[in-house]
All heavy atoms as a GROMACS GRO file, in nm:
protein
  610
    1MET      N    1   1.179   1.916  -2.220
    1MET     CA    2   1.283   1.819  -2.249
    1MET      C    3   1.376   1.804  -2.128
    1MET      O    4   1.417   1.694  -2.096
    1MET     CB    5   1.360   1.864  -2.372
    1MET     CG    6   1.465   1.770  -2.417
    1MET     SD    7   1.387   1.630  -2.496
    1MET     CE    8   1.526   1.547  -2.561
    2ALA      N    9   1.406   1.913  -2.064
    2ALA     CA   10   1.496   1.907  -1.948
    2ALA      C   11   1.433   1.827  -1.835
    2ALA      O   12   1.502   1.756  -1.762
    2ALA     CB   13   1.530   2.048  -1.902
    3ASP      N   14   1.299   1.835  -1.820
    3ASP     CA   15   1.231   1.758  -1.715
    3ASP      C   16   1.244   1.608  -1.739
    3ASP      O   17   1.255   1.530  -1.647
    3ASP     CB   18   1.083   1.795  -1.709
    3ASP     CG   19   1.061   1.933  -1.652
    3ASP    OD1   20   1.152   1.983  -1.582
    3ASP    OD2   21   0.955   1.991  -1.678
    4ARG      N   22   1.243   1.568  -1.864
    4ARG     CA   23   1.256   1.426  -1.897
    4ARG      C   24   1.396   1.373  -1.867
    4ARG      O   25   1.413   1.256  -1.837
    4ARG     CB   26   1.224   1.402  -2.043
    4ARG     CG   27   1.079   1.421  -2.076
    4ARG     CD   28   1.053   1.388  -2.218
    4ARG     NE   29   0.928   1.316  -2.225
    4ARG     CZ   30   0.886   1.253  -2.331
    4ARG    NH1   31   0.959   1.252  -2.440
    4ARG    NH2   32   0.772   1.190  -2.329
    5LEU      N   33   1.493   1.458  -1.873
    5LEU     CA   34   1.631   1.415  -1.850
    5LEU      C   35   1.670   1.419  -1.702
    5LEU      O   36   1.772   1.362  -1.666
    5LEU     CB   37   1.726   1.501  -1.933
    5LEU     CG   38   1.710   1.490  -2.085
    5LEU    CD1   39   1.801   1.588  -2.155
    5LEU    CD2   40   1.738   1.348  -2.131
    6ASP      N   41   1.593   1.488  -1.623
    6ASP     CA   42   1.623   1.499  -1.480
    6ASP      C   43   1.568   1.376  -1.407
    6ASP      O   44   1.456   1.374  -1.358
    6ASP     CB   45   1.562   1.626  -1.423
    6ASP     CG   46   1.606   1.653  -1.281
    6ASP    OD1   47   1.694   1.579  -1.230
    6ASP    OD2   48   1.553   1.748  -1.221
    7ILE      N   49   1.648   1.271  -1.401
    7ILE     CA   50   1.604   1.143  -1.347
    7ILE      C   51   1.576   1.152  -1.197
    7ILE      O   52   1.479   1.095  -1.148
    7ILE     CB   53   1.707   1.033  -1.378
    7ILE    CG1   54   1.713   1.014  -1.529
    7ILE    CG2   55   1.673   0.904  -1.308
    7ILE    CD1   56   1.822   0.923  -1.575
    8LYS      N   57   1.658   1.223  -1.124
    8LYS     CA   58   1.636   1.236  -0.979
    8LYS      C   59   1.502   1.301  -0.950
    8LYS      O   60   1.428   1.257  -0.861
    8LYS     CB   61   1.749   1.316  -0.914
    8LYS     CG   62   1.875   1.238  -0.894
    8LYS     CD   63   1.974   1.320  -0.813
    8LYS     CE   64   2.099   1.240  -0.788
    8LYS     NZ   65   2.194   1.312  -0.706
    9ASN      N   66   1.471   1.406  -1.024
    9ASN     CA   67   1.345   1.476  -1.002
    9ASN      C   68   1.226   1.386  -1.039
    9ASN      O   69   1.126   1.382  -0.966
    9ASN     CB   70   1.341   1.605  -1.084
    9ASN     CG   71   1.226   1.693  -1.045
    9ASN    OD1   72   1.176   1.686  -0.934
    9ASN    ND2   73   1.182   1.775  -1.138
   10ARG      N   74   1.238   1.311  -1.149
   10ARG     CA   75   1.130   1.222  -1.190
   10ARG      C   76   1.111   1.111  -1.087
   10ARG      O   77   0.999   1.075  -1.052
   10ARG     CB   78   1.160   1.162  -1.327
   10ARG     CG   79   1.144   1.265  -1.438
   10ARG     CD   80   1.184   1.210  -1.572
   10ARG     NE   81   1.111   1.088  -1.605
   10ARG     CZ   82   1.147   1.004  -1.699
   10ARG    NH1   83   1.258   1.024  -1.768
   10ARG    NH2   84   1.075   0.897  -1.726
   11THR      N   85   1.221   1.056  -1.036
   11THR     CA   86   1.214   0.950  -0.935
   11THR      C   87   1.150   1.003  -0.808
   11THR      O   88   1.064   0.938  -0.748
   11THR     CB   89   1.354   0.895  -0.906
   11THR    OG1   90   1.412   0.849  -1.026
   11THR    CG2   91   1.348   0.782  -0.805
   12ARG      N   92   1.193   1.121  -0.766
   12ARG     CA   93   1.135   1.182  -0.646
   12ARG      C   94   0.986   1.206  -0.664
   12ARG      O   95   0.906   1.179  -0.574
   12ARG     CB   96   1.206   1.314  -0.617
   12ARG     CG   97   1.172   1.372  -0.481
   12ARG     CD   98   1.254   1.496  -0.449
   12ARG     NE   99   1.397   1.466  -0.452
   12ARG     CZ  100   1.485   1.524  -0.534
   12ARG    NH1  101   1.446   1.615  -0.619
   12ARG    NH2  102   1.613   1.492  -0.529
   13HIS      N  103   0.946   1.251  -0.783
   13HIS     CA  104   0.805   1.277  -0.813
   13HIS      C  105   0.725   1.146  -0.808
   13HIS      O  106   0.617   1.140  -0.748
   13HIS     CB  107   0.793   1.345  -0.949
   13HIS     CG  108   0.653   1.377  -0.986
   13HIS    ND1  109   0.578   1.469  -0.918
   13HIS    CD2  110   0.573   1.331  -1.086
   13HIS    CE1  111   0.458   1.477  -0.973
   13HIS    NE2  112   0.453   1.393  -1.075
   14ARG      N  113   0.778   1.039  -0.870
   14ARG     CA  114   0.709   0.910  -0.867
   14ARG      C  115   0.700   0.856  -0.725
   14ARG      O  116   0.599   0.797  -0.686
   14ARG     CB  117   0.782   0.809  -0.955
   14ARG     CG  118   0.746   0.821  -1.100
   14ARG     CD  119   0.797   0.703  -1.175
   14ARG     NE  120   0.941   0.690  -1.156
   14ARG     CZ  121   1.029   0.671  -1.251
   14ARG    NH1  122   0.991   0.661  -1.374
   14ARG    NH2  123   1.156   0.663  -1.223
   15PHE      N  124   0.805   0.876  -0.647
   15PHE     CA  125   0.805   0.832  -0.508
   15PHE      C  126   0.695   0.904  -0.430
   15PHE      O  127   0.621   0.842  -0.355
   15PHE     CB  128   0.942   0.858  -0.445
   15PHE     CG  129   0.947   0.827  -0.298
   15PHE    CD1  130   0.951   0.696  -0.255
   15PHE    CD2  131   0.948   0.928  -0.204
   15PHE    CE1  132   0.955   0.666  -0.119
   15PHE    CE2  133   0.953   0.900  -0.070
   15PHE     CZ  134   0.957   0.768  -0.027
   16GLU      N  135   0.684   1.034  -0.448
   16GLU     CA  136   0.581   1.111  -0.378
   16GLU      C  137   0.441   1.067  -0.422
   16GLU      O  138   0.351   1.058  -0.338
   16GLU     CB  139   0.601   1.261  -0.402
   16GLU     CG  140   0.726   1.318  -0.336
   16GLU     CD  141   0.726   1.302  -0.185
   16GLU    OE1  142   0.619   1.312  -0.123
   16GLU    OE2  143   0.835   1.278  -0.130
   17GLU      N  144   0.422   1.041  -0.551
   17GLU     CA  145   0.292   0.994  -0.599
   17GLU      C  146   0.257   0.859  -0.537
   17GLU      O  147   0.144   0.838  -0.492
   17GLU     CB  148   0.292   0.981  -0.751
   17GLU     CG  149   0.286   1.112  -0.825
   17GLU     CD  150   0.292   1.092  -0.976
   17GLU    OE1  151   0.329   0.980  -1.021
   17GLU    OE2  152   0.260   1.187  -1.048
   18THR      N  153   0.354   0.769  -0.535
   18THR     CA  154   0.330   0.636  -0.479
   18THR      C  155   0.302   0.646  -0.330
   18THR      O  156   0.212   0.580  -0.277
   18THR     CB  157   0.452   0.545  -0.503
   18THR    OG1  158   0.478   0.541  -0.643
   18THR    CG2  159   0.427   0.405  -0.454
   19LYS      N  160   0.377   0.728  -0.261
   19LYS     CA  161   0.356   0.747  -0.117
   19LYS      C  162   0.216   0.801  -0.090
   19LYS      O  163   0.149   0.756   0.003
   19LYS     CB  164   0.463   0.842  -0.062
   19LYS     CG  165   0.466   0.849   0.088
   19LYS     CD  166   0.589   0.919   0.140
   19LYS     CE  167   0.582   1.066   0.117
   19LYS     NZ  168   0.686   1.142   0.186
   20GLN      N  169   0.171   0.893  -0.174
   20GLN     CA  170   0.036   0.950  -0.158
   20GLN      C  171  -0.071   0.844  -0.183
   20GLN      O  172  -0.169   0.836  -0.110
   20GLN     CB  173   0.017   1.069  -0.252
   20GLN     CG  174  -0.115   1.139  -0.234
   20GLN     CD  175  -0.132   1.197  -0.095
   20GLN    OE1  176  -0.039   1.252  -0.038
   20GLN    NE2  177  -0.249   1.181  -0.038
   21ARG      N  178  -0.050   0.760  -0.286
   21ARG     CA  179  -0.147   0.654  -0.315
   21ARG      C  180  -0.153   0.554  -0.199
   21ARG      O  181  -0.261   0.508  -0.162
   21ARG     CB  182  -0.112   0.581  -0.444
   21ARG     CG  183  -0.160   0.657  -0.567
   21ARG     CD  184  -0.137   0.576  -0.689
   21ARG     NE  185   0.008   0.589  -0.714
   21ARG     CZ  186   0.075   0.526  -0.805
   21ARG    NH1  187   0.016   0.440  -0.883
   21ARG    NH2  188   0.203   0.547  -0.821
   22VAL      N  189  -0.040   0.521  -0.142
   22VAL     CA  190  -0.037   0.428  -0.028
   22VAL      C  191  -0.110   0.490   0.090
   22VAL      O  192  -0.189   0.424   0.157
   22VAL     CB  193   0.108   0.392   0.009
   22VAL    CG1  194   0.115   0.320   0.143
   22VAL    CG2  195   0.172   0.308  -0.100
   23ALA      N  196  -0.086   0.617   0.116
   23ALA     CA  197  -0.153   0.685   0.227
   23ALA      C  198  -0.304   0.689   0.204
   23ALA      O  199  -0.382   0.665   0.298
   23ALA     CB  200  -0.097   0.826   0.244
   24ASP      N  201  -0.346   0.716   0.081
   24ASP     CA  202  -0.489   0.718   0.050
   24ASP      C  203  -0.552   0.580   0.068
   24ASP      O  204  -0.661   0.566   0.122
   24ASP     CB  205  -0.513   0.768  -0.093
   24ASP     CG  206  -0.482   0.915  -0.110
   24ASP    OD1  207  -0.473   0.987  -0.009
   24ASP    OD2  208  -0.466   0.957  -0.227
   25GLY      N  209  -0.481   0.477   0.020
   25GLY     CA  210  -0.531   0.341   0.037
   25GLY      C  211  -0.540   0.300   0.182
   25GLY      O  212  -0.638   0.238   0.225
   26ALA      N  213  -0.440   0.336   0.260
   26ALA     CA  214  -0.441   0.304   0.404
   26ALA      C  215  -0.556   0.377   0.474
   26ALA      O  216  -0.623   0.319   0.560
   26ALA     CB  217  -0.308   0.342   0.466
   27ARG      N  218  -0.579   0.501   0.435
   27ARG     CA  219  -0.689   0.577   0.494
   27ARG      C  220  -0.823   0.510   0.461
   27ARG      O  221  -0.909   0.493   0.548
   27ARG     CB  222  -0.689   0.721   0.443
   27ARG     CG  223  -0.801   0.807   0.503
   27ARG     CD  224  -0.803   0.948   0.443
   27ARG     NE  225  -0.782   0.956   0.301
   27ARG     CZ  226  -0.873   0.927   0.207
   27ARG    NH1  227  -0.993   0.886   0.243
   27ARG    NH2  228  -0.845   0.938   0.078
   28ARG      N  229  -0.840   0.467   0.335
   28ARG     CA  230  -0.965   0.400   0.296
   28ARG      C  231  -0.982   0.269   0.373
   28ARG      O  232  -1.094   0.234   0.413
   28ARG     CB  233  -0.967   0.373   0.146
   28ARG     CG  234  -0.998   0.497   0.065
   28ARG     CD  235  -1.026   0.460  -0.078
   28ARG     NE  236  -0.911   0.389  -0.133
   28ARG     CZ  237  -0.830   0.436  -0.227
   28ARG    NH1  238  -0.855   0.552  -0.281
   28ARG    NH2  239  -0.728   0.367  -0.268
   29LEU      N  240  -0.873   0.196   0.394
   29LEU     CA  241  -0.882   0.071   0.469
   29LEU      C  242  -0.920   0.096   0.614
   29LEU      O  243  -0.998   0.020   0.672
   29LEU     CB  244  -0.749  -0.005   0.463
   29LEU     CG  245  -0.715  -0.069   0.329
   29LEU    CD1  246  -0.576  -0.129   0.336
   29LEU    CD2  247  -0.818  -0.174   0.293
   30ARG      N  248  -0.865   0.202   0.673
   30ARG     CA  249  -0.900   0.234   0.812
   30ARG      C  250  -1.046   0.273   0.826
   30ARG      O  251  -1.106   0.253   0.932
   30ARG     CB  252  -0.811   0.347   0.864
   30ARG     CG  253  -0.673   0.302   0.903
   30ARG     CD  254  -0.600   0.409   0.981
   30ARG     NE  255  -0.585   0.534   0.907
   30ARG     CZ  256  -0.484   0.564   0.829
   30ARG    NH1  257  -0.385   0.480   0.813
   30ARG    NH2  258  -0.478   0.681   0.765
   31GLU      N  259  -1.105   0.328   0.720
   31GLU     CA  260  -1.245   0.371   0.725
   31GLU      C  261  -1.342   0.254   0.711
   31GLU      O  262  -1.460   0.269   0.739
   31GLU     CB  263  -1.271   0.475   0.617
   31GLU     CG  264  -1.200   0.607   0.642
   31GLU     CD  265  -1.210   0.703   0.525
   31GLU    OE1  266  -1.264   0.665   0.419
   31GLU    OE2  267  -1.162   0.816   0.539
   32GLN      N  268  -1.294   0.139   0.666
   32GLN     CA  269  -1.380   0.022   0.650
   32GLN      C  270  -1.417  -0.033   0.787
   32GLN      O  271  -1.338  -0.029   0.880
   32GLN     CB  272  -1.307  -0.087   0.571
   32GLN     CG  273  -1.274  -0.050   0.429
   32GLN     CD  274  -1.398  -0.044   0.342
   32GLN    OE1  275  -1.492  -0.118   0.363
   32GLN    NE2  276  -1.397   0.045   0.247
   33PRO      N  277  -1.536  -0.090   0.798
   33PRO     CA  278  -1.572  -0.152   0.925
   33PRO      C  279  -1.483  -0.274   0.949
   33PRO      O  280  -1.441  -0.342   0.857
   33PRO     CB  281  -1.718  -0.194   0.907
   33PRO     CG  282  -1.744  -0.189   0.761
   33PRO     CD  283  -1.643  -0.095   0.701
   34ALA      N  284  -1.455  -0.303   1.075
   34ALA     CA  285  -1.363  -0.412   1.109
   34ALA      C  286  -1.412  -0.547   1.060
   34ALA      O  287  -1.334  -0.632   1.020
   34ALA     CB  288  -1.343  -0.416   1.260
   35ASP      N  289  -1.544  -0.568   1.060
   35ASP     CA  290  -1.594  -0.699   1.018
   35ASP      C  291  -1.588  -0.719   0.866
   35ASP      O  292  -1.616  -0.827   0.815
   35ASP     CB  293  -1.736  -0.722   1.069
   35ASP     CG  294  -1.835  -0.619   1.016
   35ASP    OD1  295  -1.792  -0.518   0.959
   35ASP    OD2  296  -1.956  -0.640   1.035
   36ALA      N  297  -1.547  -0.617   0.793
   36ALA     CA  298  -1.528  -0.632   0.649
   36ALA      C  299  -1.402  -0.714   0.620
   36ALA      O  300  -1.389  -0.772   0.513
   36ALA     CB  301  -1.518  -0.496   0.580
   37PHE      N  302  -1.311  -0.721   0.715
   37PHE     CA  303  -1.183  -0.787   0.693
   37PHE      C  304  -1.159  -0.909   0.782
   37PHE      O  305  -1.063  -0.981   0.763
   37PHE     CB  306  -1.068  -0.688   0.711
   37PHE     CG  307  -1.077  -0.572   0.616
   37PHE    CD1  308  -1.103  -0.444   0.663
   37PHE    CD2  309  -1.060  -0.590   0.481
   37PHE    CE1  310  -1.113  -0.338   0.574
   37PHE    CE2  311  -1.069  -0.485   0.393
   37PHE     CZ  312  -1.095  -0.359   0.440
   38THR      N  313  -1.244  -0.930   0.881
   38THR     CA  314  -1.225  -1.044   0.971
   38THR      C  315  -1.357  -1.116   0.993
   38THR      O  316  -1.464  -1.062   0.966
   38THR     CB  317  -1.170  -0.999   1.108
   38THR    OG1  318  -1.261  -0.908   1.166
   38THR    CG2  319  -1.034  -0.934   1.095
   39HIS      N  320  -1.349  -1.238   1.044
   39HIS     CA  321  -1.467  -1.319   1.075
   39HIS      C  322  -1.498  -1.306   1.224
   39HIS      O  323  -1.445  -1.381   1.305
   39HIS     CB  324  -1.440  -1.467   1.043
   39HIS     CG  325  -1.414  -1.494   0.900
   39HIS    ND1  326  -1.513  -1.494   0.805
   39HIS    CD2  327  -1.299  -1.523   0.834
   39HIS    CE1  328  -1.462  -1.523   0.688
   39HIS    NE2  329  -1.332  -1.540   0.702
   40PRO      N  330  -1.584  -1.214   1.264
   40PRO     CA  331  -1.607  -1.198   1.408
   40PRO      C  332  -1.699  -1.304   1.468
   40PRO      O  333  -1.679  -1.345   1.580
   40PRO     CB  334  -1.670  -1.059   1.418
   40PRO     CG  335  -1.734  -1.038   1.286
   40PRO     CD  336  -1.650  -1.114   1.186
   41ASP      N  337  -1.801  -1.348   1.394
   41ASP     CA  338  -1.904  -1.433   1.454
   41ASP      C  339  -1.921  -1.568   1.385
   41ASP      O  340  -2.013  -1.641   1.418
   41ASP     CB  341  -2.039  -1.361   1.453
   41ASP     CG  342  -2.033  -1.231   1.532
   41ASP    OD1  343  -1.964  -1.227   1.634
   41ASP    OD2  344  -2.099  -1.134   1.490
   42ASP      N  345  -1.839  -1.602   1.290
   42ASP     CA  346  -1.852  -1.727   1.217
   42ASP      C  347  -1.795  -1.841   1.301
   42ASP      O  348  -1.676  -1.844   1.330
   42ASP     CB  349  -1.779  -1.718   1.083
   42ASP     CG  350  -1.808  -1.835   0.992
   42ASP    OD1  351  -1.869  -1.933   1.041
   42ASP    OD2  352  -1.771  -1.829   0.875
   43PRO      N  353  -1.878  -1.939   1.342
   43PRO     CA  354  -1.827  -2.047   1.428
   43PRO      C  355  -1.728  -2.140   1.356
   43PRO      O  356  -1.652  -2.210   1.420
   43PRO     CB  357  -1.953  -2.123   1.470
   43PRO     CG  358  -2.054  -2.089   1.367
   43PRO     CD  359  -2.020  -1.952   1.315
   44ASN      N  360  -1.731  -2.141   1.224
   44ASN     CA  361  -1.640  -2.226   1.147
   44ASN      C  362  -1.504  -2.163   1.124
   44ASN      O  363  -1.413  -2.228   1.074
   44ASN     CB  364  -1.702  -2.262   1.012
   44ASN     CG  365  -1.832  -2.339   1.028
   44ASN    OD1  366  -1.844  -2.419   1.120
   44ASN    ND2  367  -1.927  -2.313   0.941
   45LYS      N  368  -1.492  -2.037   1.156
   45LYS     CA  369  -1.366  -1.964   1.135
   45LYS      C  370  -1.312  -1.916   1.268
   45LYS      O  371  -1.386  -1.890   1.362
   45LYS     CB  372  -1.387  -1.842   1.044
   45LYS     CG  373  -1.444  -1.871   0.909
   45LYS     CD  374  -1.339  -1.923   0.816
   45LYS     CE  375  -1.399  -1.943   0.678
   45LYS     NZ  376  -1.303  -1.974   0.578
   46LYS      N  377  -1.182  -1.903   1.274
   46LYS     CA  378  -1.118  -1.849   1.394
   46LYS      C  379  -1.151  -1.701   1.404
   46LYS      O  380  -1.140  -1.628   1.305
   46LYS     CB  381  -0.967  -1.869   1.382
   46LYS     CG  382  -0.889  -1.817   1.498
   46LYS     CD  383  -0.741  -1.843   1.476
   46LYS     CE  384  -0.661  -1.776   1.585
   46LYS     NZ  385  -0.518  -1.791   1.561
   47PRO      N  386  -1.196  -1.653   1.519
   47PRO     CA  387  -1.224  -1.509   1.532
   47PRO      C  388  -1.102  -1.424   1.499
   47PRO      O  389  -0.991  -1.453   1.543
   47PRO     CB  390  -1.262  -1.493   1.680
   47PRO     CG  391  -1.305  -1.629   1.722
   47PRO     CD  392  -1.223  -1.725   1.641
   48GLY      N  393  -1.122  -1.327   1.417
   48GLY     CA  394  -1.013  -1.239   1.378
   48GLY      C  395  -0.938  -1.287   1.255
   48GLY      O  396  -0.849  -1.220   1.206
   49ALA      N  397  -0.974  -1.404   1.201
   49ALA     CA  398  -0.909  -1.454   1.080
   49ALA      C  399  -0.951  -1.368   0.961
   49ALA      O  400  -1.066  -1.329   0.950
   49ALA     CB  401  -0.946  -1.599   1.056
   50PRO      N  402  -0.859  -1.335   0.873
   50PRO     CA  403  -0.894  -1.249   0.759
   50PRO      C  404  -0.995  -1.312   0.664
   50PRO      O  405  -0.992  -1.432   0.638
   50PRO     CB  406  -0.761  -1.228   0.687
   50PRO     CG  407  -0.656  -1.263   0.786
   50PRO     CD  408  -0.717  -1.365   0.876
   51THR      N  409  -1.084  -1.230   0.613
   51THR     CA  410  -1.176  -1.272   0.508
   51THR      C  411  -1.103  -1.255   0.375
   51THR      O  412  -0.987  -1.213   0.371
   51THR     CB  413  -1.302  -1.183   0.507
   51THR    OG1  414  -1.262  -1.048   0.483
   51THR    CG2  415  -1.378  -1.191   0.638
   52THR      N  416  -1.173  -1.283   0.266
   52THR     CA  417  -1.112  -1.263   0.134
   52THR      C  418  -1.074  -1.117   0.116
   52THR      O  419  -0.965  -1.086   0.067
   52THR     CB  420  -1.211  -1.306   0.023
   52THR    OG1  421  -1.246  -1.443   0.044
   52THR    CG2  422  -1.149  -1.291  -0.113
   53SER      N  423  -1.162  -1.026   0.157
   53SER     CA  424  -1.132  -0.883   0.148
   53SER      C  425  -1.012  -0.847   0.234
   53SER      O  426  -0.930  -0.763   0.198
   53SER     CB  427  -1.252  -0.800   0.192
   53SER     OG  428  -1.361  -0.822   0.108
   54GLY      N  429  -1.002  -0.911   0.349
   54GLY     CA  430  -0.888  -0.886   0.437
   54GLY      C  431  -0.757  -0.929   0.374
   54GLY      O  432  -0.657  -0.859   0.382
   55TRP      N  433  -0.756  -1.047   0.309
   55TRP     CA  434  -0.635  -1.094   0.243
   55TRP      C  435  -0.596  -1.003   0.128
   55TRP      O  436  -0.478  -0.975   0.106
   55TRP     CB  437  -0.651  -1.237   0.193
   55TRP     CG  438  -0.643  -1.338   0.303
   55TRP    CD1  439  -0.743  -1.418   0.347
   55TRP    CD2  440  -0.531  -1.367   0.386
   55TRP    NE1  441  -0.700  -1.496   0.451
   55TRP    CE2  442  -0.569  -1.467   0.477
   55TRP    CE3  443  -0.400  -1.318   0.392
   55TRP    CZ2  444  -0.482  -1.519   0.572
   55TRP    CZ3  445  -0.314  -1.371   0.487
   55TRP    CH2  446  -0.355  -1.469   0.575
   56ILE      N  447  -0.696  -0.955   0.055
   56ILE     CA  448  -0.668  -0.862  -0.055
   56ILE      C  449  -0.608  -0.733   0.000
   56ILE      O  450  -0.511  -0.680  -0.055
   56ILE     CB  451  -0.796  -0.835  -0.137
   56ILE    CG1  452  -0.836  -0.963  -0.212
   56ILE    CG2  453  -0.775  -0.719  -0.234
   56ILE    CD1  454  -0.971  -0.956  -0.277
   57ALA      N  455  -0.664  -0.683   0.108
   57ALA     CA  456  -0.611  -0.560   0.169
   57ALA      C  457  -0.469  -0.580   0.217
   57ALA      O  458  -0.382  -0.494   0.197
   57ALA     CB  459  -0.701  -0.517   0.286
   58ILE      N  460  -0.442  -0.696   0.278
   58ILE     CA  461  -0.305  -0.726   0.325
   58ILE      C  462  -0.209  -0.730   0.207
   58ILE      O  463  -0.099  -0.674   0.212
   58ILE     CB  464  -0.303  -0.858   0.403
   58ILE    CG1  465  -0.377  -0.842   0.536
   58ILE    CG2  466  -0.160  -0.907   0.425
   58ILE    CD1  467  -0.407  -0.973   0.607
   59ALA      N  468  -0.251  -0.794   0.098
   59ALA     CA  469  -0.166  -0.804  -0.021
   59ALA      C  470  -0.139  -0.667  -0.083
   59ALA      O  471  -0.027  -0.638  -0.125
   59ALA     CB  472  -0.230  -0.896  -0.124
   60LEU      N  473  -0.241  -0.582  -0.087
   60LEU     CA  474  -0.224  -0.447  -0.144
   60LEU      C  475  -0.128  -0.363  -0.060
   60LEU      O  476  -0.041  -0.295  -0.114
   60LEU     CB  477  -0.359  -0.377  -0.156
   60LEU     CG  478  -0.452  -0.431  -0.264
   60LEU    CD1  479  -0.587  -0.364  -0.255
   60LEU    CD2  480  -0.391  -0.411  -0.402
   61VAL      N  481  -0.144  -0.370   0.070
   61VAL     CA  482  -0.055  -0.292   0.157
   61VAL      C  483   0.088  -0.343   0.146
   61VAL      O  484   0.183  -0.264   0.138
   61VAL     CB  485  -0.105  -0.296   0.303
   61VAL    CG1  486  -0.002  -0.240   0.398
   61VAL    CG2  487  -0.237  -0.220   0.316
   62ALA      N  488   0.105  -0.475   0.142
   62ALA     CA  489   0.239  -0.532   0.130
   62ALA      C  490   0.302  -0.494  -0.004
   62ALA      O  491   0.420  -0.457  -0.010
   62ALA     CB  492   0.234  -0.684   0.145
   63SER      N  493   0.224  -0.500  -0.111
   63SER     CA  494   0.276  -0.464  -0.244
   63SER      C  495   0.316  -0.317  -0.248
   63SER      O  496   0.421  -0.283  -0.302
   63SER     CB  497   0.171  -0.491  -0.351
   63SER     OG  498   0.139  -0.626  -0.354
   64ALA      N  499   0.230  -0.232  -0.195
   64ALA     CA  500   0.261  -0.089  -0.194
   64ALA      C  501   0.386  -0.061  -0.112
   64ALA      O  502   0.469   0.022  -0.150
   64ALA     CB  503   0.142  -0.010  -0.140
   65THR      N  504   0.402  -0.131  -0.002
   65THR     CA  505   0.521  -0.113   0.082
   65THR      C  506   0.647  -0.152   0.007
   65THR      O  507   0.747  -0.081   0.011
   65THR     CB  508   0.508  -0.196   0.212
   65THR    OG1  509   0.389  -0.157   0.280
   65THR    CG2  510   0.628  -0.177   0.301
   66VAL      N  511   0.640  -0.263  -0.064
   66VAL     CA  512   0.756  -0.308  -0.143
   66VAL      C  513   0.789  -0.206  -0.251
   66VAL      O  514   0.906  -0.174  -0.273
   66VAL     CB  515   0.729  -0.447  -0.204
   66VAL    CG1  516   0.833  -0.483  -0.308
   66VAL    CG2  517   0.724  -0.552  -0.094
   67ILE      N  518   0.688  -0.153  -0.317
   67ILE     CA  519   0.711  -0.054  -0.424
   67ILE      C  520   0.776   0.071  -0.366
   67ILE      O  521   0.873   0.123  -0.421
   67ILE     CB  522   0.579  -0.021  -0.495
   67ILE    CG1  523   0.533  -0.141  -0.577
   67ILE    CG2  524   0.594   0.103  -0.585
   67ILE    CD1  525   0.394  -0.129  -0.632
   68VAL      N  526   0.723   0.122  -0.257
   68VAL     CA  527   0.777   0.243  -0.196
   68VAL      C  528   0.922   0.220  -0.151
   68VAL      O  529   1.010   0.304  -0.175
   68VAL     CB  530   0.690   0.290  -0.077
   68VAL    CG1  531   0.760   0.395   0.005
   68VAL    CG2  532   0.556   0.341  -0.128
   69LEU      N  533   0.948   0.106  -0.089
   69LEU     CA  534   1.085   0.078  -0.046
   69LEU      C  535   1.180   0.063  -0.164
   69LEU      O  536   1.294   0.110  -0.159
   69LEU     CB  537   1.089  -0.047   0.041
   69LEU     CG  538   1.028  -0.032   0.180
   69LEU    CD1  539   1.024  -0.168   0.250
   69LEU    CD2  540   1.106   0.068   0.262
   70THR      N  541   1.135  -0.001  -0.270
   70THR     CA  542   1.219  -0.018  -0.389
   70THR      C  543   1.253   0.116  -0.450
   70THR      O  544   1.370   0.143  -0.483
   70THR     CB  545   1.147  -0.106  -0.493
   70THR    OG1  546   1.118  -0.232  -0.433
   70THR    CG2  547   1.233  -0.126  -0.616
   71VAL      N  548   1.154   0.202  -0.464
   71VAL     CA  549   1.178   0.336  -0.522
   71VAL      C  550   1.272   0.415  -0.430
   71VAL      O  551   1.364   0.482  -0.479
   71VAL     CB  552   1.045   0.410  -0.544
   71VAL    CG1  553   1.068   0.555  -0.581
   71VAL    CG2  554   0.964   0.340  -0.652
   72ALA      N  555   1.252   0.407  -0.300
   72ALA     CA  556   1.337   0.482  -0.206
   72ALA      C  557   1.480   0.433  -0.212
   72ALA      O  558   1.574   0.513  -0.211
   72ALA     CB  559   1.282   0.469  -0.064
   73ILE      N  560   1.500   0.302  -0.218
   73ILE     CA  561   1.636   0.248  -0.223
   73ILE      C  562   1.704   0.286  -0.353
   73ILE      O  563   1.822   0.326  -0.354
   73ILE     CB  564   1.633   0.094  -0.203
   73ILE    CG1  565   1.593   0.062  -0.059
   73ILE    CG2  566   1.767   0.032  -0.240
   73ILE    CD1  567   1.563  -0.083  -0.036
   74ARG      N  568   1.632   0.276  -0.462
   74ARG     CA  569   1.691   0.314  -0.591
   74ARG      C  570   1.725   0.462  -0.595
   74ARG      O  571   1.828   0.501  -0.649
   74ARG     CB  572   1.596   0.281  -0.706
   74ARG     CG  573   1.590   0.134  -0.735
   74ARG     CD  574   1.506   0.107  -0.855
   74ARG     NE  575   1.504  -0.035  -0.885
   74ARG     CZ  576   1.436  -0.089  -0.982
   74ARG    NH1  577   1.364  -0.012  -1.063
   74ARG    NH2  578   1.438  -0.218  -1.002
   75ALA      N  579   1.640   0.545  -0.537
   75ALA     CA  580   1.667   0.689  -0.535
   75ALA      C  581   1.788   0.719  -0.447
   75ALA      O  582   1.867   0.810  -0.477
   75ALA     CB  583   1.545   0.765  -0.486
   76ALA      N  584   1.804   0.646  -0.338
   76ALA     CA  585   1.915   0.671  -0.248
   76ALA      C  586   2.049   0.630  -0.310
   76ALA      O  587   2.152   0.688  -0.277
   76ALA     CB  588   1.895   0.594  -0.118
   77ARG      N  589   2.046   0.534  -0.398
   77ARG     CA  590   2.170   0.488  -0.463
   77ARG      C  591   2.223   0.585  -0.568
   77ARG      O  592   2.337   0.578  -0.607
   77ARG     CB  593   2.147   0.353  -0.528
   77ARG     CG  594   2.135   0.241  -0.427
   77ARG     CD  595   2.123   0.110  -0.496
   77ARG     NE  596   2.111   0.002  -0.400
   77ARG     CZ  597   2.090  -0.123  -0.434
   77ARG    NH1  598   2.076  -0.156  -0.560
   77ARG    NH2  599   2.082  -0.214  -0.341
   78ARG      N  600   2.137   0.671  -0.615
   78ARG     CA  601   2.178   0.763  -0.722
   78ARG      C  602   2.242   0.887  -0.667
   78ARG      O  603   2.236   0.941  -0.577
   78ARG     CB  604   2.060   0.801  -0.810
   78ARG     CG  605   2.012   0.678  -0.883
   78ARG     CD  606   1.897   0.713  -0.967
   78ARG     NE  607   1.847   0.588  -1.023
   78ARG     CZ  608   1.789   0.577  -1.138
   78ARG    NH1  609   1.770   0.681  -1.212
   78ARG    NH2  610   1.747   0.463  -1.181
   0.00000   0.00000   0.00000
């Protein structure tokens, strides 16, 4: 019961979990081959332009960054 009432500890714990998930996701993205996220040889596309997978990866990283920053700012205000 005391753990449920300790908001700072719960926030810190959620922040650490989110930070770990972001780090794991970033690691998985770095392990992907570069051509999985860009158009290297397609004459109809600009070289280096993101593919659908690339846009999804960009959106996931941006979303995770916003979540981590939101949790950090809220924790700092308390």
